[in-house]
N, C-alpha and C positions, 0 to 999 in steps of 0.2 A: 513645473511639476516633476520631481525626481522620478527616474526610472525604477520599476519594480526590481526588488531583489533577485538577482540572477539573470535578469532579461538581457544584460549587455553580452552575457557569455553564451547566448543563443543565436545571435546574428552577427553579421559582418565578416570581415577577413579574419583568418587565423591569427591569434595572438599568443604570445608567450604566457603559459599557464593554462591554456585551453586543453581540454580533453579532445583527442582526435580518435575517430574509429576507422581503421584501415579495413578494406575489404579485399580479399585477394581473388583470384580467378575462379576459385572454387566455391567462393561465398563464405570463406572462414572470416571472423572478425579479430582484429588485434586493436587493443585499447591503449593508450599512452598519454603522457602530459607533455605538452611542446615545452622545450627548454633550449635557450640559445646556445649553440656550440655543440650540441648533443647530436648523437646518430641513433637512429632505429636499426636494429639488427634482426633478421630473420635467416633461416637456413637457405633462403634464395637470395642473400646479399643484404645489403644496408643503403640507407640514404640519409643525409643530414636533415635535422629538424628545420633548419635554416630555409630549406626548400619550401616549406609549408608556412613559414611565419610570413604574415602578409599576403598569403595567396587566398583566392576565395574558396568558400566552402564548396565541395563537389569536384576539387582539383583530382588530377591523377599524378601519382609519382611513380618513378621506376628506381628500382633498386640496381645495385651495381652488378646483379645477375639478369638484369634487363626484364624483370618481373613487374607488371603494372599493379599499382594498388589505388583503389579509390579512396579518397580522404573526406570524411564527413563528421560533424559532431554527432556523438551518440545521443540518440533519443533517449527519455527518461526510461522507457521499457529496457532498452539495451543496457543502460547505466545500472539499473537496479540488479539485473541479473548477473552482471559481472562485478558488482561491488565486493570488497572484503566481506566475509560474513562471519558473524559471532553464532547467532540462530539463522534458521531457514528464513528466506525472503518471502514477503507475500508477493505472489507472481502478479505480473501486470494485469492478467485477466481479471482478478479477484479485486486489485486495487481500482481497476476502472470500475467495477460493479459497486465498489463501496462509495466511490465519488457520485455515481448516478443514482443508485438506489438508496443510499443515505442523504441524498440531496445536498451535497457539500457546496456551498456558496461562497463567493467572494465575501470576507468580513466576518464569517462564521466564527463562533467561540466553541472550540472542540477540546474534549478531553480524550486523551488515548492512554489505553493501558496495555503493556506488552509491545516494546518498541522493536525487539528484536535487532536486527541490522539497519534499521532506519528507512526501509523501503517504503512502507506505507505512510510513514512520516513525511517523506519526501514528496509523495503524491499529494498528501494533504495540504502542506505548506505551499505548493504551487498553485493549489486551487483556492485557498483562502486569501492568498496575498498578504501584503505587509499589514494591511488594517485588520486582520483577523486575529485569532488567537488560538494556538495549539499548545495545550500542556499535556506533555507526555510522562508517563509512569513507567520505569522499569526496575524490577527487582533485582536484577543481576548488574553490578557495577561495570563487569567486563563487556557485557552486551551494550549498556549505555555508552561506554567510551568508544566503541567501534561505531555504533550509530551515529554518534555526534559528528565523528571525523567524516562519515559517509555523506551526511547531509550537507555539513560546511563544504566539503570537496565539490559537491553537486553545485551549490549556489555561489561559491567562491569566498564566502564569508559566513559568519553566524547569522541566521535569519531572525530578524527583529520580532516575529509573531511567535517564536518558539521557545518554550521552556521544558528543560528536561529534568525531572526529579527521580533520583534512585530510591526506591521503596515501594511498598504495596499501596495500591489505589485506596484500599479500604481505610488505611491507617493515615493516610497524608492529603486525601482529597479535600481542598478548602474551597474550590471554586463554586459559585452559584450562578444562576441563570445561564447555564450552558445550553448550546443549541444541539449539539451532537455528542455522543459518547461512542467511541470505538473500542471495543473489547477484543483482543487478540491474546488470549490466556487460556489456561487450563480449565479453569472453573469459574466462568463468568457470573454463574447463578450467585455465588459468593458476594458479589459486588452490587446486587440490585437495590438494596436499601441507600447506599451512597449515591448510585446512580439516579434513583428516583428523585432523591432530595436535590440533586445538582441540576437536573433537566427542567428547562421552561416546559410549561403546557404545550404539547404539540412537538416538542423535541423528539429526536429519533436515538434510540440504542441501536448499535449495530455490532454483533458479534460475529467472530471469526474463529470456526471450531474445526478440528480435524476428523472426528470420529461421529459415528452415529450415536452413540451412547452419550457423547457431550452435547449433540444437537438436541437430543430428546430431553435431557434434563433442563437444558436452558430454556426451551420452549415451554415446558411444564411450569418451570419455576416463574417464568414471566406471566403465565396465565395465573398462577395461584397469588402472585404477589399483589394483582389487583389494581395496580395504578398504570397498566399498558393496555393498549388494544390487542387484538388477536395478531400474534407474531407471524411473520411470513419467512419461510425458509427455502432455499434453493442451493443449487450448485451449477457451475458452468464448465463446459469442456470445449477445448479449442483444437479444431483440426484444420491444417494447412492444406492446401491443394497444389500439386504439380501440374503447370501448364506450360507445355511445349509443343507447338504444332498441333498434331492431332492426338497427342499424348495427353490426355486431360484426366486426371485421376486424384484422388485423395492421397495424401502422404502416407507412408507405412507407419509413421510415428506420429502421435498426438499429445498434447497436454490433457490428460484426463483429470482424475480426481486429485485436487490440491487441497480443498477444504470447503466447508459448508458455511454460508453465510446466512443470517437471519435478521430481520429488523422489527422494531415495534416502536410505537410512538407513545409518549407520555401523555396521560389523560389529565384533565383539569383536577385540581384538588377537590376531595369529597365526591368525585363521580366514580359510579361502579361500571366497569365494562359490560356492555350488553351481552347477554347470555348467547353462547354459541348454539346456532340452530342445527349444526351438522352432527348427526349421530355417529359415533365410532362404531367400527365393526365389533361384534360380540367377542369378548375376550381380549381386545387389543391393549386394555390395561391390567389385565391379570384378574382372577376371580376374587382376590382380596382388595382390590381398589375401591375406595370409598367415595372418590371425587375431592375436589379441592376443599370442599366444606367438611368433609368427614361423614357424609351421608349419601346414600344411594338416591 
């Protein structure tokens, strides 16, 4: 059985072409690609790449300035945060939530709209494996080019499960029987018709939006469209902790708001979603709101 795409780049001694992440004594990271005969230079001196080629991961190298650097392969969260960017990347905390809450599984058939710099595409491809399918759509050709380079650089080659199309999802989506649809775009509510047609019953649509107005409109549109169950919306915030002896405290900085995530599941054809029993507070929809059906 052949090894999954990219797996050989994640284990064993360092090889030519591997990504290496150096950590200096102050915890700063430096990432580069191993090349025979080349040297890595810092303001604290240099060392030849050949010192790491063939060495086990977790080795320590010293520069000509006698500064020690720990050498490891970058983890996927490290890689996406340091990758060249066209659009902003989906942060690892949000990508992890997408994988968990959208229930991404090996072999899943996924459509993604809004590739950006390829961060989420890389997470999705690693989760679905070579037997899955990820068809990504990106409106901007320059973003698509950057994303393709980033994804192929991570896996070391084109991924067999990935197709990238430059264009609008609404105009180009031809897939059917899709398990998951991931929408990272300005107006996800504009895609609900094609998304509903593409998803299998029980399939999940997951949207990533930046603002509360986008969140509200997407949730209300999913409710009104009628082929999805009640959407769930949330955000996550990550705060690291400083732990050194008796000095145990939260870090002064944290990853706060990056975006909102929401999910909804496709109902079977011809089924109406159960009525919501939760009554909104008075005035939450405005005095002129008449409800999805147009009557109070």
